[in-house]
N, C-alpha and C positions, 0 to 999 in steps of 0.2 A: 552831567552824566545821567544815564537812565536810572530810574528809581529801582531799588531792590524790591523784588516781588517775594513777599513772605511776611510772616508775623514779625513783630518787634523783637521777640525772643530769638527767632531764627536770624534776624538781621544782626542782633548784638553778638551772637556766636560767630557769625561770618566775619564781622568787623574785627572781633577779637583775634581771630585767626590771621586775618590780613595784617593787622598792626603787629601782632606777635612775630610773624615772619619777617616783617620789616625791621623790627627791633633787633632780632637775633642776627639779621644780616647786616646790621650797622646802618640801616637806612636813615636813622635820625642822628647820626654822628657816632653812635656806639662807643667803643672804648677809646676812640681817638679824641672825643670831645669831653671837656671838663664837666659840662652839665647838659647832655643831649636833651633836647626839648621837643615835644610833640606839637604839631600845629594846633590852633584853637579848635574848639568843638564845632563851631559853625563851618570852619574850613573843611574839617574832616567829614562832616555831614554832607556838604556840597560835593566834595571830591568822590565820596563813596556812594552817594545816592541813597542815603538813609536819613532817618529823622535824628534830631539831636538827642532825643530820649534813648534811641538805640545806641548812639555814640556813648552816652553816659553809662549805660549798662555794660557796654563793651569795656570801657575804661575801668569800671568797678571789677570786672572779671580779671583784667590785667593787674590791677592793684592787689587783688587777692593772691595772685601768683607771685607777687613781689617784683614784677617787672617795671612798674612805674610808681611814682608818688606825685601827689597833687599839693602844690604850695599855694595857699590862698593869696590871690592877687598877683601871682607870678606866672602860674601855668602848670603844665603837667610834664614831668621830667622822667627820663629813663633812668632807672636805678639798677636794673638787673640785666644789662646787656651781657651776653655770654661769650666766652672764648670758644673757638672752634678748633677741634682736633680732627685731622684727617685720618681715616682708617685705611685709605687706599694708598698710603705712603708709609714706608718704614723709616721713621725718623724719631729722634728724641724730642722731649717736650720743649726744650729750649730752641731746637731747630724749627719745630712747627709753629712756635709763637714769635719767631724772630721778626716777622713783619709788623707785629703789634708794638714793638719797641718797649716791651714790658720785661722787667727782670724776673727771672725764675730763681727762687731761693729754696734750697733743699735743707731740711733738718733731719739728720740721721738719727733714727730711733734705735736702730740696732745694725751692726755690721760685724759678722763673725763667720769663722769657719764652722761648718756643721756637717752632718751626715745625711745622705739621701734616704728619705723614707720610701716605702714602696711606690707611692704615687709619683713623687718627684723622680725617682729612679727610672720608672717606666717612661715618663715624658722626656727625660734628657738622655735616654738610652745609656745609662750607666748601671753598675751593679748596686743593688740595695746595700746601704751602709757606706757607699763611696763618699769621699770628701766632696763637699760642695761649698760655695760661698753664698751666704744669705745676707740680704740687705733689706731693711725696712726704712722708708723715708716718708716724711710729710713734705709735700711740694707746694709752695705758695707762689702766687703771681700777683704783682701789684700790691703786695702786703696782705693778701687774703689767701687763706688756705684753699687749695684747689683739689689735691688728691693725696691719697695714702697708698703708697706703692710697696709691694713686697716682691723681691727678686731672688731667684735661685739660679746660680751659675755653675756650669760644668767645672770639674777639677782643674782644667787647663787655665782657667781665669784667676785662680786663687792668688798666685804670686803677683799678678798685675793689679788686682783690685784691692788686696790687703794693703792697708796703709795709704791708699790713694785718697785724694781730697774729694770725697763724695759730696761735700756740701756745694761744690761749685762746678763739678764735672759730670756730664751725662755718662752713664755706663756704656752706651753705644760708642761714644767717642773714645773711651778708654780701650774698649775691645779692639777698635779698628786702628787706633794710633799707637797704642802701647803693646798690644798682643799681636798686632799685624794680621788679624783675620778680616775676612770680608763678610758682612751680613748679606743674606740673600732674600729672605722672605719671612713673613710671620703669619700665623694662623690666629685669628681673633674670634672670641666668643663674647657677646655682650648680653648682659641681663640687668634688670632693675632689682635693687635690693633696698632694704631699710637699714639705716645706720644703727649698728649696735652701740652700746655705751662707750666702749673704748674708741671705736672709729669716730663716733660723734664728738668725743672730747678732743681728739687730735685734729679733726676737721672743723671744729668750732661751729657745730650745728647741733640741733636737738636730737636726742635718740629717736629713731623712727623716721628721720628725714630721708627723702629719696636720694639714693646714690645710683650712679651708673657703674656697674662692675664689669671691667674688661679683663678677660683671661687671655693672655698673649703668650704664644710659644714662638720664639724667634729662632730661625735656622741660619746657618752659615750658607755661603754660596755653593758648598758641596753637599748640602742637605743635612748637615749634622745639627740636631737640636741643641741649642746652646744656652738659651736664656728663657726661663719660665717666670712669668710675671702675673700678679693679680693687682689690678689698679682700681681703687675705689675713687671715682670722681664725684664731687658735689654736683648734684643734679641742677642746682640753681646757678652754677658757675660755668658750665661747659656743655656744648653740643658736639656730638660725634657726627662727622660728615664723611660720606663716601660717594664715589661715582661708580655705577654699575652698568657697564655696556651690555646690551642684549646680544647674546651669542647668535651667530649666524647659523641658520639651520640648512644643512646641505643634504 
């Protein structure tokens, strides 16, 4: 391969980004392999057209991110391969991770009938003070905490969700199979936040750790806003993926 033209520092950053993308895309086995392993340094240097020193610096950067670990005499292994959650599909967590053959475990922190505050009432198009159903859950995948979810549902959902087994059932599944509604679309807003002490404790990370916060408002197929969620994902465990077609200009 043609040699990378640039400084060693530039080369190391470029290699870091190349390897990082491959790791997150499962290029070295990802979550399907028990101990996914990177090729030897000399192989990487030859394949990518950079020096071994640049490879070592790139690997140091990946180790600092927690994506790889080096075992003396054994090699360099992927430790931080991430799950991928599609934002351009309206589906529950268990549905989106079905291809990974990893179990999703829910721990219900709170599930109760509540009343809509002004913000929730405006989002769900109900009267302020109307009854809603509030759910807070920690969701784990493969035995590791992944997200902290809070959900507010319209009054029509209360009788179906109250008393349901929320440890094993997705809310979307309950709404469609038990209430008989059809979900249509969702509006998502994503931002990066730092973990507060409570969230950090439940997600098993240090306070201040990076989280991906997704605000999602889900509508029925008749455009009724029905499910208002805030989901805090561990930034070291999940990537959010979407496909954005370019609009045709006419």
